[in-house]
MIGU-80782 format. One record per atom (N, C-alpha, C): residue in three letters; atom name; x, y, z. Coordinates in Angstrom, 1 decimal, decimal comma. Each point is the difference from the previous one (the first is absolute). Example, Ala and Ser with C-alpha at 12.3 -4.5 7.8 and 13.67 -1.06 7.14 Angstrom:
<rs>
    aa   at       c1       c2       c3
   ALA    N     13,2     -5,7      7,8
   ALA   CA     -0,9      1,2      0,0
   ALA    C      0,9      1,2      0,0
   SER    N     -0,4      1,1     -0,7
   SER   CA      0,9      1,1      0,0
   SER    C     -0,8      1,1      0,8
</rs>
This chain:
<rs>
    aa   at       c1       c2       c3
   MET    N      0,8     -1,2      0,0
   MET   CA     -0,8      1,2      0,0
   MET    C      0,9      1,3      0,0
   GLN    N     -0,5      0,9     -0,7
   GLN   CA      0,7      1,3      0,0
   GLN    C     -0,6      0,9      1,0
   LYS    N      0,6      1,2      0,2
   LYS   CA     -0,5      1,0      1,0
   LYS    C     -0,7      1,1     -0,7
   ARG    N     -1,1      0,5      0,7
   ARG   CA     -0,7      1,2     -0,5
   ARG    C     -0,2      0,8      1,3
   VAL    N     -0,1      1,3     -0,2
   VAL   CA     -0,4      0,9      1,0
   VAL    C     -1,4      0,5     -0,1
   VAL    N     -0,7      0,0      1,1
   VAL   CA     -1,4      0,4      0,0
   VAL    C      0,0      1,2      0,9
   PHE    N     -0,6      1,2     -0,5
   PHE   CA      0,0      1,2      0,8
   PHE    C     -1,0      1,0     -0,4
   ASP    N     -0,3      0,9      0,9
   ASP   CA     -0,8      1,2     -0,3
   ASP    C      0,9      1,2     -0,2
   PHE    N     -0,4      0,9     -0,8
   PHE   CA      0,8      1,2     -0,2
   PHE    C     -0,8      1,2     -0,2
   GLU    N      0,6      1,2      0,2
   GLU   CA     -0,6      1,3     -0,2
   GLU    C      1,1      0,8     -0,7
   ILE    N     -0,4      0,6     -1,2
   ILE   CA      0,9      0,8     -0,7
   ILE    C     -0,6      1,4     -0,2
   ASP    N      0,8      1,0      0,3
   ASP   CA     -0,4      1,4     -0,2
   ASP    C      0,8      0,6     -1,2
   PHE    N     -0,7      0,7     -0,8
   PHE   CA      0,7      0,6     -1,2
   PHE    C      0,4      1,4      0,3
   SER    N      1,1      0,5     -0,6
   SER   CA      0,5      1,3      0,3
   SER    C     -0,9      1,1     -0,6
   ASN    N     -0,8     -0,4     -1,0
   ASN   CA     -0,9      1,0     -0,6
   ASN    C     -1,5     -0,1      0,5
   GLY    N     -0,1     -0,8      1,1
   GLY   CA     -1,3     -0,1      0,6
   GLY    C     -0,6     -1,4     -0,2
   GLY    N     -0,9     -0,4      0,8
   GLY   CA     -0,6     -1,3     -0,1
   GLY    C      0,8     -1,1      0,6
   GLY    N     -0,6     -1,2     -0,1
   GLY   CA      0,7     -1,2      0,5
   GLY    C     -0,6     -1,3     -0,5
   LEU    N      0,6     -1,1      0,4
   LEU   CA     -0,3     -1,3     -0,4
   LEU    C      0,1     -0,9      1,2
   GLN    N     -0,9     -0,9      0,2
   GLN   CA      0,1     -1,0      1,1
   GLN    C     -0,2     -1,4     -0,6
   GLY    N      0,6     -1,0      0,6
   GLY   CA     -0,2     -1,4     -0,4
   GLY    C     -0,1     -0,8      1,3
   GLN    N     -0,8     -1,1      0,0
   GLN   CA     -0,1     -0,9      1,1
   GLN    C      0,2     -1,4     -0,5
   GLY    N      0,8     -0,8      0,7
   GLY   CA      0,2     -1,4     -0,4
   GLY    C      0,8     -0,1     -1,3
   PHE    N      0,8      1,0     -0,4
   PHE   CA      0,7      0,0     -1,2
   PHE    C      1,1     -1,1      0,1
   ARG    N      0,3     -0,7     -1,1
   ARG   CA      1,0     -1,1      0,0
   ARG    C      1,0      0,3     -1,1
   LEU    N      1,3     -0,2      0,3
   LEU   CA      1,0      0,1     -0,9
   LEU    C      1,0     -1,2      0,2
   ASP    N      0,5     -0,5     -1,1
   ASP   CA      1,1     -1,0      0,1
   ASP    C      1,3      0,6      0,4
   ILE    N      0,7     -0,7      0,9
   ILE   CA      1,3      0,5      0,4
   ILE    C      1,1     -1,1     -0,2
   ASP    N      1,2      0,4     -0,1
   ASP   CA      1,1     -0,9      0,0
   ASP    C      0,5      0,0      1,5
   GLY    N      0,3     -1,2      0,5
   GLY   CA      0,5     -0,1      1,3
   GLY    C     -1,2     -0,2      1,0
   ASP    N      0,4      0,1      1,3
   ASP   CA     -0,9     -0,3      1,1
   ASP    C     -0,6      1,3      0,6
   ASP    N      0,4      1,2     -0,4
   ASP   CA     -0,5      1,2      0,6
   ASP    C      0,3      1,1     -0,9
   ILE    N     -0,7      1,2      0,3
   ILE   CA      0,3      1,2     -0,7
   ILE    C     -0,2      1,2      0,9
   GLY    N      0,9      0,9      0,1
   GLY   CA     -0,2      1,2      0,9
   GLY    C     -1,1      0,9     -0,5
   GLU    N     -0,5      0,8      0,9
   GLU   CA     -1,1      0,9     -0,4
   GLU    C      0,4      1,1     -1,0
   ASP    N      1,2      0,5      0,1
   ASP   CA      0,5      1,0     -1,1
   ASP    C      0,1     -0,7     -1,3
   ALA    N      0,5     -1,2     -0,1
   ALA   CA      0,1     -0,7     -1,2
   ALA    C     -1,4     -0,4     -0,6
   LEU    N     -0,9     -0,3      0,9
   LEU   CA     -1,3     -0,4     -0,4
   LEU    C     -0,8      1,3     -0,5
   ALA    N      0,2      1,1      0,6
   ALA   CA     -0,6      1,3     -0,5
   ALA    C      0,6      0,3     -1,4
   ASP    N      1,3     -0,2     -0,2
   ASP   CA      0,5      0,2     -1,4
   ASP    C     -0,5     -0,9     -1,0
   TYR    N     -0,2     -1,3      0,4
   TYR   CA     -0,5     -1,1     -0,8
   TYR    C     -1,4      0,3     -0,5
   ILE    N     -0,9      0,4      1,0
   ILE   CA     -1,4      0,3     -0,4
   ILE    C     -0,1      1,2     -0,9
   VAL    N      0,8      1,0      0,2
   VAL   CA      0,0      1,2     -0,8
   VAL    C      0,4     -0,3     -1,5
   ARG    N      1,1     -0,8     -0,1
   ARG   CA      0,5     -0,5     -1,3
   ARG    C     -1,0     -0,9     -0,7
   ASP    N     -0,6     -1,0      0,8
   ASP   CA     -0,9     -1,0     -0,6
   ASP    C     -1,3      0,7     -0,5
   LEU    N     -0,5      1,0      0,7
   LEU   CA     -1,2      0,7     -0,5
   LEU    C      0,3      1,2     -0,9
   ARG    N      1,3      0,2     -0,2
   ARG   CA      0,5      1,1     -0,9
   ARG    C     -0,6      1,3      0,4
   LEU    N      0,1      0,3      1,2
   LEU   CA     -0,5      1,3      0,6
   LEU    C      1,0      1,1     -0,2
   LEU    N     -0,5      1,2     -0,2
   LEU   CA      0,8      1,2     -0,1
   LEU    C     -0,4      1,0      1,1
   MET    N      0,8      0,9      0,3
   MET   CA     -0,3      1,1      1,0
   MET    C     -0,4     -0,5      1,4
   VAL    N      0,7     -1,1      0,4
   VAL   CA     -0,3     -0,6      1,3
   VAL    C      0,6      0,9      1,1
   GLY    N     -0,8      0,4      1,0
   GLY   CA      0,6      0,7      1,1
   GLY    C      0,4     -0,9      1,1
   SER    N     -0,9     -0,8      0,6
   SER   CA      0,4     -0,9      1,0
   SER    C     -0,7     -1,3     -0,1
   VAL    N      0,6     -1,1      0,5
   VAL   CA     -0,6     -1,3      0,0
   VAL    C      0,0     -0,6      1,4
   ARG    N     -1,1     -0,5      0,5
   ARG   CA      0,0     -0,7      1,3
   ARG    C     -0,4     -1,4     -0,3
   ILE    N      0,8     -0,9      0,6
   ILE   CA     -0,3     -1,5     -0,1
   ILE    C     -0,6     -0,4      1,4
   LEU    N     -1,1     -0,7     -0,1
   LEU   CA     -0,7     -0,4      1,2
   LEU    C     -0,3     -1,5      0,0
   ASP    N      0,1     -0,7      1,1
   ASP   CA     -0,4     -1,4      0,1
   ASP    C      0,7     -0,9     -1,0
   LYS    N      1,3      0,1      0,0
   LYS   CA      0,8     -0,8     -1,0
   LYS    C      0,2     -1,4      0,6
   ARG    N     -0,2     -1,0     -0,8
   ARG   CA      0,3     -1,4      0,4
   ARG    C      0,5     -0,8     -1,2
   ILE    N      0,9     -0,9      0,2
   ILE   CA      0,5     -0,8     -1,0
   ILE    C     -0,7     -1,4      0,0
   ILE    N     -0,4     -0,5     -1,2
   ILE   CA     -0,6     -1,2     -0,1
   ILE    C      0,7     -0,9     -1,0
   SER    N     -0,2     -1,3      0,1
   SER   CA      0,5     -1,0     -1,0
   SER    C     -1,1     -0,3     -0,9
   GLU    N      0,2      0,3     -1,3
   GLU   CA     -1,0     -0,2     -1,0
   GLU    C      0,7      0,0     -1,4
   ALA    N     -0,5     -0,7     -0,9
   ALA   CA      0,5      0,0     -1,3
   ALA    C     -0,1      1,4     -0,7
   HIS    N      1,1      0,4     -0,6
   HIS   CA     -0,1      1,3     -0,7
   HIS    C     -1,0     -0,1     -1,1
   LYS    N     -0,7      1,2     -0,2
   LYS   CA     -1,0      0,0     -1,1
   LYS    C      0,5      0,5     -1,3
   ARG    N      1,0      0,9      0,0
   ARG   CA      0,5      0,6     -1,2
   ARG    C      1,2     -0,9     -0,5
   PRO    N      0,1      0,0     -1,3
   PRO   CA      1,2     -0,7     -0,6
   PRO    C      1,2      0,9      0,3
   ARG    N      1,1     -0,6      0,3
   ARG   CA      1,3      0,7      0,3
   ARG    C      0,6      0,4     -1,3
   THR    N      0,5      1,3      0,0
   THR   CA      0,7      0,5     -1,3
   THR    C      1,5      0,0      0,2
</rs>
């Protein structure tokens, strides 16, 4: 089994507004990922621009088969 991270997040944009996610899942390499690295990962994965701040909430690592093909 591979590892995935399940988490909630809140993103504020520098030009106003925000985005929230609950129970979001991402494939990870290894057994853990830091909150700063996870924040960078979610911003890149969603291709977001003008991000002001990112808060990671309720992060947990689970064992589950990856859903995306590896590139």
